[in-house]
C-alpha positions as CSV (number, residue, x, y, z in Angstrom):
1,M,-143.0,25.1,-126.9
2,K,-140.9,23.8,-124.0
3,R,-140.4,20.5,-125.9
4,I,-139.3,22.3,-129.0
5,F,-136.8,24.4,-127.0
6,S,-135.5,21.3,-125.2
7,A,-135.0,19.4,-128.5
8,A,-133.2,22.4,-130.0
9,L,-131.0,22.7,-126.9
10,I,-130.1,19.0,-127.1
11,M,-129.2,19.3,-130.8
12,L,-127.0,22.3,-130.1
13,L,-125.2,20.5,-127.3
14,T,-124.7,17.4,-129.4
15,F,-123.2,19.6,-132.2
16,I,-120.9,21.3,-129.8
17,T,-119.8,17.9,-128.4
18,V,-119.1,16.5,-131.8
19,L,-117.2,19.6,-132.8
20,S,-115.2,19.4,-129.7
21,L,-114.4,15.8,-130.2
22,T,-113.4,16.5,-133.8
23,D,-111.0,19.2,-132.8
24,T,-109.5,17.0,-130.2
25,A,-109.0,14.1,-132.7
26,L,-107.3,16.4,-135.1
27,A,-105.0,18.0,-132.6
28,K,-101.5,16.5,-132.2
29,S,-98.9,16.7,-129.5
30,F,-95.4,15.6,-128.6
31,L,-94.2,14.7,-125.1
32,P,-90.6,14.8,-123.7
33,I,-88.9,11.5,-123.2
34,N,-89.3,9.9,-119.8
35,T,-85.9,10.1,-118.0
36,D,-87.0,8.6,-114.7
37,A,-85.2,5.3,-115.4
38,G,-82.0,6.9,-116.6
39,A,-80.8,10.0,-118.5
40,P,-79.8,9.8,-122.1
41,A,-76.2,10.3,-123.4
42,A,-74.9,13.9,-123.5
43,A,-76.1,15.7,-126.7
44,P,-73.7,17.3,-129.1
45,S,-72.9,21.0,-129.2
46,I,-74.6,22.9,-132.0
47,S,-74.5,26.5,-133.1
48,S,-78.2,26.9,-134.0
49,E,-80.0,28.8,-131.2
50,K,-83.1,26.7,-131.2
51,A,-83.6,23.0,-132.1
52,I,-85.8,20.1,-131.4
53,V,-85.5,16.3,-132.2
54,A,-88.5,14.0,-132.0
55,D,-89.6,10.4,-132.7
56,N,-92.3,10.9,-135.3
57,T,-93.7,7.4,-134.6
58,T,-94.2,7.6,-130.9
59,G,-94.6,11.4,-130.5
60,T,-91.6,11.6,-128.1
61,I,-89.3,14.6,-127.9
62,L,-85.8,13.3,-127.6
63,Y,-83.9,16.6,-127.5
64,S,-84.6,20.3,-127.4
65,K,-82.6,23.5,-127.2
66,G,-84.5,26.5,-126.2
67,N,-88.0,26.9,-124.8
68,L,-90.6,24.9,-126.7
69,T,-93.2,27.6,-126.8
70,S,-91.1,30.8,-127.1
71,K,-91.6,32.8,-130.2
72,I,-89.4,32.1,-133.3
73,Y,-89.5,33.3,-136.9
74,P,-90.2,30.3,-139.2
75,A,-89.1,32.0,-142.5
76,S,-89.9,29.7,-145.4
77,L,-90.8,26.8,-143.1
78,T,-94.1,28.6,-143.2
79,K,-94.6,26.9,-146.6
80,I,-95.2,23.6,-144.8
81,I,-98.6,25.0,-143.6
82,T,-99.2,26.5,-147.0
83,A,-98.8,23.1,-148.5
84,L,-101.0,21.4,-145.9
85,V,-103.9,23.9,-146.4
86,T,-103.6,23.5,-150.2
87,A,-103.6,19.7,-150.1
88,E,-106.6,19.7,-147.8
89,N,-108.7,21.9,-150.1
90,V,-107.8,20.6,-153.5
91,D,-109.1,17.2,-154.4
92,D,-107.4,16.6,-157.7
93,P,-104.2,18.7,-157.7
94,D,-102.9,17.1,-160.9
95,N,-105.8,18.5,-162.9
96,A,-106.5,21.7,-161.0
97,I,-105.0,24.4,-163.2
98,V,-104.0,27.8,-161.7
99,T,-103.7,31.0,-163.8
100,V,-100.8,32.9,-162.2
101,S,-101.7,36.5,-161.3
102,R,-99.5,39.6,-161.7
103,K,-99.5,39.9,-157.9
104,A,-97.9,36.5,-157.5
105,C,-95.0,37.6,-159.6
106,N,-94.6,41.1,-158.2
107,L,-92.3,40.2,-155.3
108,T,-89.7,42.1,-153.3
109,S,-86.1,42.0,-154.4
110,G,-84.3,38.9,-153.1
111,A,-87.4,36.8,-152.7
112,S,-86.9,33.1,-153.6
113,V,-89.0,32.1,-156.7
114,M,-89.7,29.1,-158.9
115,G,-89.8,31.3,-162.0
116,L,-93.5,32.0,-162.8
117,E,-94.8,34.7,-165.0
118,P,-98.2,36.5,-165.1
119,G,-100.7,34.5,-167.1
120,D,-98.9,31.1,-166.7
121,K,-101.2,28.1,-166.4
122,I,-99.8,25.5,-164.1
123,S,-101.2,22.6,-162.1
124,V,-101.5,22.7,-158.3
125,T,-99.2,19.7,-158.1
126,D,-96.4,21.5,-160.0
127,L,-97.0,24.6,-157.8
128,L,-96.5,22.5,-154.8
129,Y,-93.2,21.3,-156.2
130,G,-92.2,24.9,-156.8
131,L,-93.3,25.8,-153.3
132,L,-91.4,23.0,-151.5
133,L,-88.4,22.3,-153.7
134,R,-87.4,25.8,-154.8
135,S,-89.2,27.6,-151.9
136,G,-91.0,29.8,-154.4
137,N,-92.8,32.8,-153.0
138,D,-94.5,33.2,-156.3
139,A,-95.9,29.7,-156.0
140,A,-97.1,30.5,-152.4
141,I,-99.1,33.5,-153.6
142,A,-100.5,31.6,-156.6
143,L,-101.7,28.8,-154.4
144,A,-103.1,31.2,-151.8
145,E,-105.2,33.1,-154.4
146,F,-106.4,29.8,-156.0
147,V,-107.4,28.1,-152.7
148,G,-108.5,31.0,-150.6
149,S,-109.7,33.4,-153.4
150,S,-107.4,36.0,-151.8
151,V,-104.1,35.9,-149.8
152,D,-105.8,37.3,-146.7
153,S,-108.5,34.7,-146.7
154,F,-105.9,32.0,-147.2
155,V,-103.8,33.3,-144.3
156,E,-106.9,33.0,-142.1
157,M,-107.2,29.4,-143.3
158,M,-103.6,28.8,-142.3
159,N,-104.2,30.1,-138.8
160,N,-107.3,28.0,-138.4
161,K,-105.4,24.9,-139.6
162,A,-102.6,25.6,-137.1
163,A,-105.1,25.9,-134.2
164,E,-106.9,22.8,-135.4
165,M,-103.6,20.8,-135.2
166,G,-102.9,21.9,-131.6
167,A,-100.7,25.0,-132.1
168,V,-100.1,27.0,-128.9
169,N,-98.1,30.0,-130.1
170,T,-98.4,30.6,-133.8
171,N,-99.7,33.5,-135.9
172,F,-99.3,33.8,-139.7
173,K,-99.4,37.0,-141.7
174,N,-98.5,35.6,-145.2
175,P,-98.2,32.2,-147.0
176,H,-94.4,32.4,-147.7
177,G,-92.7,33.4,-144.5
178,M,-91.1,36.8,-145.5
179,H,-90.3,38.5,-142.2
180,N,-93.1,40.2,-140.3
181,E,-92.9,40.9,-136.6
182,E,-96.4,39.4,-136.2
183,H,-95.6,36.3,-138.2
184,Y,-94.2,33.8,-135.8
185,S,-94.4,30.3,-134.4
186,C,-92.5,28.1,-131.8
187,L,-90.6,24.8,-131.6
188,N,-93.6,22.9,-130.4
189,D,-95.9,24.1,-133.1
190,M,-93.4,23.8,-136.0
191,L,-92.7,20.2,-134.9
192,I,-96.5,19.4,-135.1
193,F,-96.8,21.0,-138.6
194,A,-93.8,19.0,-139.9
195,S,-95.2,15.8,-138.4
196,V,-98.6,16.3,-140.0
197,L,-97.0,16.9,-143.4
198,T,-95.4,13.4,-143.2
199,E,-98.9,11.9,-142.9
200,N,-99.8,13.2,-146.3
201,Q,-98.3,10.8,-148.9
202,T,-98.3,13.3,-151.7
203,L,-96.5,16.0,-149.7
204,A,-94.1,13.6,-148.1
205,A,-93.1,12.4,-151.6
206,I,-92.6,15.9,-152.9
207,V,-90.3,17.0,-150.0
208,S,-88.2,13.9,-150.4
209,T,-87.6,14.7,-154.1
210,Y,-84.4,16.4,-155.2
211,S,-85.3,17.4,-158.8
212,H,-88.5,17.7,-160.7
213,T,-89.7,19.0,-164.1
214,V,-92.8,21.2,-164.1
215,N,-95.0,21.9,-167.2
216,I,-96.4,25.4,-167.8
217,T,-98.6,26.8,-170.5
218,R,-97.1,30.2,-171.2
219,S,-98.7,32.4,-173.9
220,S,-100.1,29.4,-175.7
221,R,-96.8,27.5,-175.8
222,K,-95.6,24.7,-173.6
223,V,-92.7,25.6,-171.2
224,T,-90.8,23.3,-168.8
225,L,-88.9,24.4,-165.7
226,E,-86.3,22.2,-164.1
227,L,-86.5,22.5,-160.4
228,T,-83.9,21.3,-157.8
229,N,-84.3,21.1,-154.1
230,T,-82.7,23.8,-151.9
231,N,-82.1,21.1,-149.3
232,Q,-78.5,19.9,-149.7
233,L,-79.1,16.9,-147.5
234,L,-80.9,15.4,-150.6
235,N,-78.2,16.5,-153.1
236,R,-76.0,13.5,-154.0
237,E,-73.3,15.9,-155.1
238,S,-73.2,17.7,-151.8
239,T,-70.8,17.0,-149.0
240,Y,-73.9,17.1,-146.7
241,Y,-75.7,14.4,-148.6
242,N,-77.1,11.6,-146.4
243,K,-79.3,8.8,-147.9
244,Y,-81.4,8.6,-144.7
245,F,-82.8,12.1,-145.0
246,T,-86.2,12.3,-146.8
247,G,-87.0,16.0,-146.6
248,M,-88.2,18.4,-145.7
249,K,-87.8,22.2,-146.0
250,T,-85.2,25.0,-145.8
251,G,-85.8,28.6,-144.8
252,T,-83.8,31.8,-144.2
253,T,-84.3,35.5,-143.5
254,N,-82.1,38.0,-141.7
255,A,-84.3,37.8,-138.6
256,A,-84.9,34.0,-138.6
257,G,-81.3,33.0,-139.6
258,Y,-80.9,29.7,-141.3
259,C,-83.7,27.3,-140.5
260,L,-84.1,23.6,-141.5
261,A,-86.8,21.1,-141.0
262,S,-85.6,17.5,-141.7
263,R,-86.9,14.0,-141.7
264,Y,-84.5,11.1,-141.0
265,Q,-85.6,7.6,-141.6
266,K,-83.3,4.7,-140.8
267,N,-83.8,1.1,-139.7
268,G,-87.4,1.6,-138.8
269,K,-86.8,4.9,-137.0
270,D,-88.6,8.0,-138.1
271,L,-87.0,11.2,-136.7
272,L,-87.9,14.8,-137.1
273,I,-85.1,17.4,-136.7
274,L,-85.8,21.1,-136.7
275,T,-83.2,23.8,-136.2
276,F,-83.7,27.6,-136.1
277,K,-81.5,30.7,-136.0
278,G,-78.5,28.8,-137.4
279,H,-75.5,30.0,-139.4
280,D,-74.8,29.5,-143.1
281,E,-71.6,27.5,-142.6
282,N,-72.9,24.9,-140.1
283,F,-76.7,24.6,-140.0
284,Y,-76.5,21.4,-142.1
285,S,-73.8,20.1,-139.8
286,D,-76.0,20.8,-136.8
287,T,-78.7,18.6,-138.3
288,L,-76.3,15.8,-139.1
289,K,-74.9,15.9,-135.6
290,L,-78.4,15.7,-134.1
291,A,-79.4,12.8,-136.4
292,E,-76.3,10.8,-135.5
293,Y,-76.9,11.5,-131.8
294,A,-80.6,10.5,-131.8
295,D,-79.9,7.4,-133.9
296,A,-77.3,6.1,-131.5
297,S,-78.8,7.2,-128.2
298,F,-82.5,6.3,-128.5
299,A,-84.4,3.2,-129.6
300,V,-88.0,2.2,-130.1
301,V,-89.4,-0.9,-128.4
302,N,-92.7,-2.7,-129.2
303,L,-94.4,-3.5,-125.9
304,R,-96.5,-6.3,-127.5
305,E,-93.4,-8.1,-128.8
306,I,-91.7,-7.9,-125.4
307,F,-94.6,-8.5,-122.9
308,A,-97.1,-10.7,-124.8
309,A,-95.1,-13.9,-124.0
310,R,-93.5,-12.7,-120.8
311,D,-94.3,-14.8,-117.7
312,F,-94.8,-13.4,-114.2
313,A,-94.3,-15.9,-111.3
314,I,-96.3,-15.6,-108.1
315,K,-96.8,-17.8,-105.0
316,I,-100.4,-19.0,-104.6
317,D,-101.9,-19.4,-101.1
318,N,-103.7,-22.6,-100.0
319,A,-102.2,-24.7,-102.8
320,S,-102.5,-28.5,-102.6
321,V,-99.6,-30.3,-101.1
322,A,-99.6,-32.5,-104.3
323,D,-99.0,-29.4,-106.5
324,S,-95.9,-30.1,-108.6
325,N,-94.6,-26.6,-108.4
326,N,-95.4,-26.1,-104.7
327,G,-98.0,-23.4,-105.5
328,L,-95.7,-21.3,-107.8
329,L,-97.9,-20.0,-110.6
330,T,-96.9,-18.2,-113.8
331,L,-99.2,-15.5,-115.1
332,R,-99.3,-13.9,-118.5
333,F,-101.1,-10.9,-120.0
334,S,-104.4,-11.8,-121.6
335,E,-103.8,-9.2,-124.3
336,V,-101.1,-6.6,-125.0
337,P,-101.9,-3.6,-127.2
338,D,-99.6,-2.9,-130.1
339,I,-97.7,0.1,-128.5
340,T,-94.3,1.4,-129.4
341,Y,-92.3,3.2,-126.8
342,T,-89.2,5.3,-127.2
343,T,-86.4,5.3,-124.6
344,T,-82.7,5.3,-124.4
345,S,-80.9,2.6,-126.3
346,A,-79.4,1.1,-123.1
347,L,-82.8,0.9,-121.5
348,A,-84.4,-0.5,-124.6
349,Q,-81.9,-3.3,-124.7
350,A,-82.4,-4.0,-121.0
351,I,-86.2,-4.2,-121.5
352,K,-85.7,-6.7,-124.4
353,N,-83.4,-8.8,-122.2
354,Q,-85.9,-8.8,-119.4
355,A,-83.2,-7.2,-117.2
356,D,-85.0,-3.9,-117.1
357,P,-85.2,-1.4,-114.2
358,L,-89.0,-1.4,-114.3
359,R,-91.3,-1.6,-111.4
360,I,-93.9,-4.4,-111.8
361,V,-97.0,-4.5,-109.5
362,L,-98.7,-7.9,-109.5
363,P,-102.0,-9.0,-107.8
364,E,-101.6,-10.0,-104.1
365,N,-103.1,-12.7,-101.9
366,L,-104.1,-15.1,-104.7
367,S,-105.6,-18.3,-103.3
368,A,-106.2,-21.7,-104.8
369,P,-108.1,-23.1,-106.6
370,I,-107.1,-21.3,-109.8
371,Y,-107.7,-22.9,-113.2
372,T,-105.9,-22.5,-116.5
373,G,-107.2,-19.3,-118.3
374,D,-108.7,-17.7,-115.2
375,S,-108.4,-13.9,-115.0
376,V,-106.6,-13.2,-111.7
377,G,-106.3,-9.4,-111.7
378,K,-104.1,-6.7,-113.2
379,A,-100.4,-6.2,-113.7
380,T,-99.1,-2.6,-113.8
381,I,-95.6,-1.9,-115.2
382,Y,-94.1,1.4,-114.2
383,M,-91.2,3.3,-115.9
384,G,-90.3,5.6,-113.0
385,E,-93.6,7.1,-111.8
386,N,-95.3,6.7,-115.2
387,I,-97.4,3.7,-116.2
388,L,-95.7,2.0,-119.1
389,L,-98.2,-0.8,-119.5
390,E,-101.3,-2.2,-117.7
391,G,-103.4,-5.2,-118.4
392,E,-105.3,-8.2,-117.2
393,L,-103.4,-11.4,-116.2
394,I,-104.5,-15.0,-116.8
395,A,-103.2,-18.2,-115.2
396,T,-101.1,-20.5,-117.4
397,R,-102.0,-23.7,-115.4
398,T,-104.3,-25.1,-112.8
399,V,-103.4,-25.0,-109.1
400,L,-105.8,-27.0,-106.9
401,D,-106.5,-26.1,-103.3
402,H,-105.4,-27.9,-100.2
403,I,-108.1,-29.7,-98.2
404,E,-107.7,-29.7,-94.4
405,V,-108.8,-32.8,-92.5
406,P,-109.6,-32.4,-88.7
407,D,-107.0,-34.0,-86.4
408,D,-109.6,-36.3,-84.6
409,L,-110.6,-37.8,-88.0
410,V,-107.0,-38.3,-89.0
411,A,-106.4,-40.2,-85.6
412,L,-109.5,-42.3,-86.0
413,Y,-108.4,-43.3,-89.5
414,I,-104.9,-44.3,-88.3
415,Q,-106.4,-46.3,-85.4
416,N,-108.9,-48.2,-87.5
417,E,-106.9,-48.6,-90.7
418,R,-105.2,-52.0,-89.9
419,P,-108.3,-53.7,-88.3
420,A,-110.4,-52.6,-91.1
421,S,-108.0,-54.1,-93.5
422,L,-107.9,-57.5,-91.6
423,W,-111.6,-57.6,-91.4
424,S,-111.8,-57.0,-95.2
425,A,-109.3,-59.8,-95.8
426,A,-111.3,-62.2,-93.5
427,L,-114.5,-61.4,-95.4
428,I,-112.8,-62.1,-98.7
429,V,-111.5,-65.5,-97.5
430,L,-114.9,-66.5,-96.0
431,G,-116.5,-65.6,-99.3
432,V,-114.1,-67.8,-101.2
433,I,-114.8,-70.7,-98.8
434,V,-118.5,-70.3,-99.1
435,G,-118.3,-70.2,-102.8
436,I,-116.3,-73.4,-102.9
437,A,-118.8,-75.1,-100.6
438,V,-121.7,-74.1,-102.7
439,I,-120.0,-75.4,-105.9
440,F,-119.2,-78.7,-104.1
441,A,-122.8,-79.0,-102.9
442,L,-124.1,-78.4,-106.3
443,F,-121.8,-81.1,-107.7
444,L,-123.0,-83.7,-105.1
445,I,-126.6,-82.9,-105.8
446,I,-126.2,-83.3,-109.5
447,K,-124.3,-86.6,-109.0
448,L,-127.1,-87.9,-106.7
449,I,-129.8,-87.0,-109.2
450,I,-127.9,-88.9,-112.0
451,H,-127.5,-92.0,-109.7
452,N,-131.2,-92.1,-108.8
453,K,-132.2,-91.9,-112.5
454,K,-130.0,-95.0,-113.2
455,Q,-131.5,-97.0,-110.4
456,R,-135.1,-96.3,-111.5
457,S,-134.2,-97.3,-115.1
458,G,-132.8,-100.6,-113.9
459,R,-135.9,-101.6,-112.0
460,R,-138.2,-101.0,-115.0
461,S,-136.0,-103.3,-117.1
462,N,-136.4,-106.3,-114.6
463,V,-140.1,-106.0,-114.5
464,Y,-140.4,-106.2,-118.3
465,S,-138.2,-109.3,-118.4
466,R,-140.3,-111.2,-116.0
467,R,-143.5,-110.5,-117.9
468,S,-142.1,-111.8,-121.2
469,R,-140.9,-115.2,-119.8
470,P,-143.1,-118.4,-121.0
471,T,-145.6,-120.1,-118.5
472,R,-145.0,-123.7,-117.6
473,T,-147.8,-126.2,-118.3
474,S,-148.4,-129.7,-117.3
475,N,-146.7,-130.9,-120.4
476,G,-143.6,-129.1,-119.4
477,Y,-143.9,-125.8,-121.5
């Protein structure tokens, strides 16, 4: 029984851990820019009461006006969350057909609509266009009823999604943003929601579109509606048009004022600009000012591109006296992660030029021998008090160690060096003389042997001659 209980407890703890890790992975956050190494340029004056500008790539807040977590009314920017919950729960939005209810069309006077009628049959995709381009409250109700089965259930899904993404002060009461004292959010949370929307390719494409044609089946006949975006930053005929804006959502109520969530993409930069409680005549101008300011005042640097090939010089102890660089060794990061970092434009340029006001901490008391490719410790690069980059260093060349010889051995060597050399020379001369003598002796021996052979050969010839001569007789021969 105890074993069963223990196994169940382990399974429960594992489930809780996985769930916790999942929630953490889904949560998103933005951090203020580090100003320890220098403050950015002065920001422009804007009339909107609340605003925030952030680098969407690095998660860095570049500017803010107003407290990041204080309550604000999001108005129709609420529909960003409505779109996110819908996209997450509908697998095939092009072929998912919604039948519009009477409730979706029974809205208060003055509510923004896309033009639906009870009984209309329309795809989820076209409802998303109506939701995000025309800011249709009718589209919001139709999607809520389709995805959540009821508006109340869908609103609960919206609040769960907000918490999952890391919201700290958000509470929704409806899917469209019509004013309710208990329907609120904050700068921090709305920034997160806008950023998550950009990660969804379908929704990002919709909010960057100025006009779209939707198809509706209405009372057995085909009907089309031409929709145009309420965002004048996307309208080529508007004085506010700017080609670098690619969305995202407008909103207005009496309590919320004029609100605008925008995405600005230029030369590799991806900025999010959100303004709240603005005024009709200048809320677009506020966004344009902030975009120009952020584009000029901040830059993104890639740490791998800058530091992967950057050398750090350090003096090595106990280096050989024969070392060509007198023990000066260059070190380099063994690996630099692909990290982008947002900072002021001036500091970014200084970093690229290696004239940066960074604090670099290198290993100390390194001693030879050190060989090419050896790991010699860590380098830590600080931006102010914050660690910008940290990694292992490797040696780019070999530095041999210096070998100390005792003084008495050095003196003995100096004392005996010349005699040893003369003795060696004498031995060489003696060896040559002995060699010549040996060769001469061999030559004499060989010559003597040859001479002796000739003498013996001559004696044998005389003996033979005497034996062959005729013998004298009494007759004379």
